[in-house]
N, C-alpha and C positions, 0 to 999 in steps of 0.2 A: 406375701412372699415369705414372711417368717424372719429369722435372724439373717441379716445382711451377709455376714461372714460366712454362714453355711451356704449360702446361695453362691457365694463366690468360690468356696471350696468345691461344691458341686459342678462347678465348670459352666455354670448358667451365663456368666459374663463373657465367656470366649466363644459361645456358640449363638447367642440370639442376634437377630437381623433386626428385629424391631422390639422394643420392649412395650408391654402394656401393663400399666397400673389401673387395675379394674377396681371398683369400689371407691373410686378416687375422692369421692364425697364424704367418705366416713373419716372419722377423727383419725389421724396419723397417716392419711394417704399421702398427704405431701412429703411426709419423712420418708416414704418408701420412695417416692421420685427422686429426693434429694440424695439418698443413699445409692441409688443407681448412677445418678449423675456422677457424684464423687467417685465411686468405682470405674466409671468410664473416663473420669479425667486421670486416674491413675493408670489407664491401660497402657500407656507409653512406658510406665515404669514396670509393669508386670509382664510385658510382651504380649498382652492380648489385642493390641492395636492390628487392625486388619487392613492392609492396602489403602490407608487414609480415609476408611469408611468407619464414621461414628454412628452406632444404632440410634435412632430416634426413640424418644420416651414420649408414649401417648398415654394420656389419662383419660380413662373411660369411666362410665357409670352405667352399665348394661340396663339396669332397672328404669333409668330415666333417658336412655338412649342418646347418651352425650358422649362424644368423642368418636363415635362410630365413623363418621364420614372421614375424619382426620386420621384414622387407622387404616381405611380403605385406601386413602392417599398415601400414606407411609408404606404401606405394602406395594402399592403399584410404582412408587418412586424407587423403592429398594430393586424391584425387579428390571427397571429400567437400568440402574446403577449395575446390577450383574450383567446384563447384555452389552452394555457399553464397555464394562471392563473385561469382558470375557471371562467372567467368573461363572457363569452359569454352566458351562461345560466342565470347568475344573471341579465344581461341586458335584456334578452329576458323576464324573470319574471317580472322585472320593467316596461318594455313597456307593458306587458299584464295587470298589475295592473292600469297602467296610462288609458288603454283603457277601462277596467271595470269601474273605477272611473267616466271616460267621459260618458259613456253609462249610468250609474246610474244617474249622474247629469241632462242628457239631459231627462230621464224619470221622475224624480223628478220634473223638471222644467215645463215640459208638465203637469204634474198633478196639480202642483202649480197654473200654469195660468188658468187652468180650474176651479179649487176651486175658485179661486178669482173673476171668472166671474158669480159666482153663488148668488142666492138672500140672502143666509146667510151670505156671506163675505159682500155684500153691507150692510146688517143689522148690522153686527159687525163693519163695518166703521163708520156707522151712530151713533152706541152706544159709540164708542170710541170719535167721535166729540162730541158728547152731554154730554161726562163724565160720563155716566152711566155704562161704562165697562172700563177697563184698556186694553191697548194694550196685556199685557201678557196674561190675561185671555181670550181675543178674540183670540189671536192665539192659545192658549191651545185648545178652544173649535174647532177652524177650523181643527188644526191638528188631531183631533179625527176623522174628516171625511176623511181625506187623508189617504187612504189605499195603501200602498206601495207594490204591488203585481206585 
């Protein structure tokens, strides 16, 4: 897992439904589990608590095939929880929103790059550099040319 603070900053604590500490038999494996437990204990302070659900922490050692059954059970239990609380549809809608936003961002980025390669964008950049047009006005003029269809 690396540094626990880095994992928290990366948003891992807010998105995980089940935490798996693999190689739990190695030195320090219990420290990783303890760190996750402490961060989950603080989730009510950080605002990461979700609808009363606390992600389980499963310790596994893949090379010894230990903890695998517990992991499968935890995943199945979480799926039951999602269905019982109506969260499965909410999550699917949220993923669909993210996919839509990603596709729109990609399309806008492509159109913007094409627009910035035009002679009018080059002229606008020259006008800004010469002080004959403000960046705000130049951007507004160029955006008029950007048709988002």
